[in-house]
Each structure stands twice: as structure tokens, then as C-alpha cells.
C-alpha positions as CSV (number, residue, x, y, z in Angstrom):
1,L,119.7,218.6,115.6
2,H,123.0,217.3,116.7
3,H,122.8,213.6,117.5
4,S,126.2,213.1,119.0
5,M,124.7,212.9,122.5
6,S,122.2,210.2,121.6
7,S,124.6,207.9,119.8
8,P,126.6,205.3,121.7
9,A,130.2,206.1,122.5
10,S,131.6,202.9,120.9
11,I,130.6,203.7,117.3
12,N,133.4,203.5,114.9
13,P,132.6,205.7,111.8
14,N,134.6,203.4,109.6
15,E,132.7,200.3,110.8
16,E,130.2,198.8,108.3
17,R,126.7,197.9,109.5
18,W,127.3,194.1,109.2
19,E,130.5,194.5,111.3
20,R,128.7,196.4,114.0
21,L,125.8,193.9,114.0
22,K,128.3,191.0,114.2
23,R,130.2,192.7,117.1
24,E,127.0,193.4,119.0
25,R,125.7,189.8,118.5
26,E,129.0,188.3,119.7
27,A,128.9,190.6,122.8
28,R,125.3,189.5,123.5
29,E,126.1,185.8,123.1
30,K,129.1,186.2,125.4
31,T,127.1,187.7,128.2
32,A,124.2,185.3,127.7
33,A,126.6,182.3,127.9
34,Q,127.8,183.6,131.3
35,N,124.2,183.9,132.6
36,R,123.0,180.5,131.5
37,V,123.0,177.2,133.4
38,W,121.9,173.7,132.3
39,D,118.8,172.6,134.0
40,P,119.0,168.8,134.4
41,V,115.2,168.5,135.1
42,D,114.0,170.4,132.1
43,Q,117.0,169.4,129.9
44,R,117.5,172.9,128.6
45,W,119.6,176.0,129.1
46,V,118.0,178.6,131.5
47,E,118.9,182.1,132.5
48,K,120.3,182.5,136.0
49,T,118.6,184.8,138.4
50,P,120.7,187.2,140.6
51,D,120.5,184.7,143.5
52,G,122.0,182.0,141.4
53,A,118.9,179.7,141.1
54,P,117.4,179.1,137.7
55,P,114.0,180.7,137.2
56,G,111.1,178.6,138.4
57,H,113.2,176.8,140.9
58,S,113.3,177.7,144.6
59,K,115.9,176.9,147.1
60,S,113.3,176.3,149.8
61,G,111.3,173.7,147.9
62,M,107.5,173.6,148.2
63,E,107.3,176.8,150.3
64,A,107.5,179.1,147.2
65,S,105.0,177.2,145.1
66,A,101.6,178.8,144.5
67,P,98.7,177.2,146.3
68,K,96.7,174.9,144.1
69,S,93.0,175.7,143.4
70,K,90.4,173.2,144.6
71,V,89.1,171.0,141.8
72,A,85.4,170.4,141.7
73,G,84.3,166.9,140.6
74,I,81.0,165.7,139.2
75,R,78.2,165.8,141.7
76,L,75.8,163.0,141.7
77,D,72.4,164.0,143.1
78,G,68.8,163.1,142.4
79,S,68.3,165.8,139.7
80,T,71.0,164.3,137.4
81,Q,70.0,160.7,138.1
82,A,66.9,160.8,135.7
83,S,69.0,162.1,132.9
84,S,71.6,159.5,133.5
85,E,69.1,156.7,133.2
86,A,67.8,158.2,130.0
87,G,71.4,158.5,128.7
88,R,72.1,154.9,129.6
89,R,68.9,153.8,127.9
90,G,69.7,155.8,124.8
91,A,73.3,154.4,124.7
92,A,72.0,150.8,125.0
93,E,69.6,151.5,122.1
94,R,72.4,152.8,119.9
95,V,74.5,149.8,120.7
96,A,71.6,147.4,119.9
97,K,71.1,149.2,116.5
98,M,74.8,148.9,115.7
99,K,74.7,145.2,116.3
100,E,71.8,144.7,113.8
């Protein structure tokens, strides 16, 4: 097989592997630095999206946020009251034993 078609056009046959890796890393860092902005809220660098806003931030505010799920609390009904009384009685007994 002839691999000339699959190899990148910018390969220099006289370039060492470490030189190529260094050149590629510098090119990546240069483009990454252009696409990053400082997020004052998160206190970190973030990648810019094509519209200019950092990811996770919306220009419209709360409109883009996902709806929050309803949180179910503890239900107090007659069926749990008996166990609550037993639990309180058991706790009181343990406290009394610790005081002895």
C-alpha cells in the first residue's frame, strides 16, 4: 500500500518525532487560548461556544434552564405514627442507658 494519500500534507521527513509533537502541541495551545474565556463566576477558563457565550451560560437567563423536578418530602400519616412512637421510646431508653 502507498500511504501518501493518508498522511498529512505538513509532514517534514527530516523532522524528528519530538519536534513534530512539540509543533502540534504548540498549535493546539495557540488555538485553545483563542477559544478560552475567563469565567468570573466559576473562577476558571472555559471554552467559548460559537455564539460567544461560555458553555452552561445563557444570554436569556432562566429561560434556558432545565425545569426542576418536584422533591417529595416525608409524609406524616397514621401508619407511620406508631413506628415513630416506638422509635422515640427506644431512643429515650438508649439515652437513659447511656446516662447510667
